[in-house]
N, C-alpha and C positions, 0 to 999 in steps of 0.2 A: 821381159821382166819390167822394162820401162813402161810398157803399156798398162801392165797391171797396176803400177804405182799411180799412173795418171788416173785411172778409173777410181782408185781409192780416193784420191784427192778430190775428184769431181763429185763423188758421192758425199764426201764430208762437207763439201761446200754448199750443198743443198740447203735452202732455208728450212727451219723446223716448221712443221704444220701447226697453226695456231690451235690451242685447246679451247673448246667452248667455254664461255664464261659461266660461272656458277649462278643459278637463279637467285634473285634477291630474297632475303629471308622475309617471311610474312611479318607484317606488323604485330607486335605483341598485343594480345587482347587485354583491355583494361579489366581489372578485377570487378566481379559483379558486386553491386551495392548489397549490403546485408538486408535481409527481410526484416522489417520492423514490426514487432508484435506490440500493439498499443493496449495498455491495460488501464482502465479507469478503476480506481480503488479508493475506498474510505480513507480519510486522512489519518485515522488511527493505525493504518497499516503501513505508514511510510517507512519506518525502519525495517520491519520484518520483511515487507515485500522488496525493499531495496536489496536486502541480502538474497532472497530467493531469485530475484532477477539476475544476480551475478551468478548464482548456481545454474540457473537455466541456460544462460549464455555459454558458460563453460561446457555444458553438456550438448549444446546445439550450435556448433560452429556455423557461421553464416546467418545467425539470427540475433538481432538486437532487441532488447526489451525497453520500451519507453513507457513511463508511468505518468499518469495525471492523478494527482491526489487532491481531494476536496471533500466537502460533505456529501454524503450519499444522495441527498435530495438534489444537490447542484449537478452531480454527475448524471443522474437519471434525466433531468430536464435537458442537459446538454445532448444526451443521446437522442432524446426526443426531437430536438432541433436539428438533427442530422450530423452531429459531430462524429468523426470516424473513430471507431475503437473496435477491438477485437474481443475484449473481455471486460466484464463488469463485476466487481466485488463490493457488496454493500455491507454496512454495518448493522443492517436489520432487514427482516423479511418484508417489512412494509414497502420499501423502495424497489426491492427485487420483484415483488408481486406487481407493483405499478409498471415496471419495465416490461414484464411478461404481458400484462394486460394490454399494453400499447404495442405489442408485437415487436418489441426492441430486442428481447432476449429469447432464445429458443432452447429446447432440450432441458435436461436435468440441471438443477441448481443446488448442488449439495452444500450443506453447511460445513465449512472447513475449519472454523475457529470459533471460540467464545471469548468473552471478556467480562470484567466486573468493574463496577464503579468505586471510586474513592474520592474523598475530599482532600484538596490540597490548600495550604495556606503558605504565605511567604515565609522563608526562614526567620526573617526578622519579626514577623507576627505582630505588627502594630496594633491590631485589634484584640490581641490577647485571646485568641480562640484556641481552647484546650479540648473542647468536646463538641459533638455534633449539635447539642442543644444551643450552643452559643450562636449558631448561624441565625437563630431567630431574634437575636438581640437587636433592638432598634439601632440603626445607624451602621450596621455591618454592611460593607460594600461587597455584594455577591456578584459573580459573573458565571453564567451558565450558557450552554448551547441553546439555540432557538428551538422551539418545540418541533419544527419540521425536521430538525437534524436528529438522527437516531440517538445521540448522546443526550440531547435536550429531552426527548420523549422518555428515555430511561430515567433521567434525573427527576422528572416530575412524578413518575411512578414510584421511585424510591422515597421521595419526600412524602407522598401520600401513605406509604407503608409506615414510614417512621411516625407520622402523625397519629397513627393508631397504636403505637407501641407505648408500653408503660415507661414512665420517666420523662416523656416529652411534653412540652406545654400544649395547652389547648390551642388549636388553630395553628399548629406548628408549620404546616405546609404553607398556608397563606402568609404567615409572618416571614418565612424564609423568602418566598418569591416576592414579597413586598420590598425586600432589600436588594433585589436584582438591579444593578445599575447598567448592565450590558448583556445583551444576547447575541452570541456569536454564530457564524455560519458554519463553523466546524470546530471540533474539539481542540485542535492544536492552538486555535486563537485563544481559547480559555486558558490553556496552559500558559501561553506567552504572557497574558495579562497578569496572571497570579505570579509568575516567575519574575516579572519586572516590577512587581509591587504596585500595580495599577488597580488591584482588587485585594480585598481582605481574605477572600476564599473563593474556591470554584470547584465544580464537580467534573471529574474527567474519568477516563479509563485507567485502570491499573497499568496497562502497557504504555501509557503516555509518560509515566514517571520513569524516564530513562536515566542512565547514570549521570548524564550532563544536566538533566532537569533536577535530579535529587539533590544536587548541591545547593539549590536555591529555594527548595520547598520542604514542608513537612507534611507527611501523609496522616490523615485521619481515616481509619477503616470504617466502612458501613457494615453493620451486622448482617450476617448471612440471611437472617429472616426477613430483612428489609431490603437487601440488595436486589438488583435486577441483572440478570445474566444476558449480555448481548450475544446474539448469534449472527454469524457472518456467512451468507450465501454467496456463491460465485456461479456465473454462467457465461456462455458464449453469446456474444452479440450476433443478432441475425444477419446483419450486413457486414460481418467480419471479413476482412481481406485474407487473414491467415487463420482460418477456423481450425486447421489441423494442428498448428502450433498452439492455438488457444487451448485446445483439448489437452495437449501435452503439458501445458503450464498447470492446468487443473490437476492432472495426474501427480505432478511434482508437489503441489500444495497439500494434496490429500495423502501423500505418501508418508511413511514413517519419518524420512529425512525432513520433509517439509514441515510435518508437525513438530519435530524437535526444534527446528528454526523458529517457528512461531512461539513455542514455549520459551525459548532463550530471549525472546523479545517481549516477554510479559503477558503474552496471550494464553488463554487456556485451549488445549487441544480439543478438536471435535470428538476425539475418541482417545482411549488409552493407547500409548505407543510403547514400543519396546525401548529399554534403556540403551543408551549408547555404549558400546563396548570399549 
C-alpha cells in the first residue's frame, strides 16, 4: 500500500506539459477608402444635386459623391484640359454637344430637367422696378450671365422675344443690354449681386430663388410666350474612373424619386412624374 502511495505522489509531482501558445491575431485590415464619384454640374443644380448626392450615398454604401459646380462652359473646358470627372451635367445642349464632339463624353446624354427664367430685384428695390419694361430705363444697373454661360444665352434670347412683344419700347433688347454693368461666369453670381444690392436687377433661373434667397429679392415673371426653357442633359465622361456608379447616378436622377427632388428645388421635371403617396 505504501508503494502505491509513493507512485501516486511521484505522478502528481510531474511537471505539467506546456501548452502551445496561441498564434497572434492577424492585424486588423484598415477600412477601404470610399469610391469617390466626381460629378461636374451646372451651378444652378447646386441645391438639387446636393440633395440627390445624399440620397445616392445612402443607397450605395462605400461610395461618396463629390460635386464641382460652375458655369457649364467652365466645366466643359476643364474636362477638355484633363480634369478628372465621372459625370457631366450641363445647363444646355450646346456645351454637352461640345463635350461630345471633343470626345469627352460618351453614350446617351438624356435631358433630365428643365428650367425657366425670371427677373429678380432687391427687396429694397432702389431703382423702383415694377415691371419688365423698367429694365430698359436708362441708368438701371443690370447684371446677367455672360453669353457663353447657358443662362446668359437664354437671357439674350428672352430679351429678343420681349423686344418683339406688344407693350415693350422700341429697341428694348438693346436698351436693357446697354444697362448691363456686369456679366457673370455663372448664374449663382448673378443671384449674389442682386441679393447683396450690388445691382438693380438680374436674370436668373426660377430654381435659383431658394427660400434663403427669396427673403432678399422680389421676382418678376417673364411671360411664357417670351420665356426660354432651359434643358439639362447629363452624360458619363469617357475617362470616368467609376463609370458604373455614374450610370447609376443617372438612373437616380431620371427616376421618379429623382424627378420629385428636382421639382422640390424649383426645376421642371423632364417628364411627368407620379405624385408622392
